[in-house]
N, C-alpha and C positions, 0 to 999 in steps of 0.2 A: 297385463296392463301395458299401455303404449304411451310413449312420450312424444311430443311434437316440438319442432324448432323451425325457424326460417332456414330455407335452403341457402347454400353458399354458391358462388359462381362455379360453374362446371358440373354441378350435381344434376342428375337427370331423373325424370319420372320413368316408370316402367315402360311407358309408351315411346320414350326417346326424346320427348320435349324437355326443355329446361324446367327443373323443379322449382316450386315456390315454397314448398314445405317438405320437411323430412320427418317421417314417423319412425321411431325406434321401438322394437319389441324383441322379446327373447325368442319368439317363434320365427320371425322373418328378418331380424336384424334391421339395418337402416334401409328405408324404402322412400324414394322420392315421389312427390305428387305434384302434377302441373296445374291442377285446378280446372282443367278442361273437362267438361261433362262428356262422358263416353269416349275419352281419348284412346282407350284400349281398342276400340273398333277401327281406328284409323292411326296406327302407329307410324312412327318415322321409319322410312325405308331408304336405303338398306339399314338393317338393324345395326345400331352403334356398337353392340357387343360381339356379334358373330358374323356380321356382314350379309345375313340372309336377305334376299330381295322379296321374300314372301313372309307375310305376317305370321307370327307364332300362334298356334291354336292348340287347345286341349284335345285329347283323343275323341271327345264328343263334339268338337267344332266350335267351342267358345273361345274368345280371344284369350291369350295367355302371354305372360311375360317371357322374355328370353331366359332359357335355363342358365345363361352365363351372366345374367344381370348383376351389376354392382352399381353402387350409387354414382361412381365416376367410371365412364367407359375407358377401355384401354386406348392407348395412343393410336393403334390400328387394329381392327378386328381380324 
């Protein structure tokens, strides 16, 4: 089961954009959502969490979130 709340200032979606909502679940923890349809296809670069200038992809080529994703990015990747 997942719970939802409004995002707070500084919380980010998995694509790197400011989150408008945050979903909490036991499986994934807190995950931000920006509300932009298909945002994973066009993530913010460089990555706010690791600094990569290339979008993260799964091994089969689909968009993926940064393995270092946290609701709030570090002060510097």
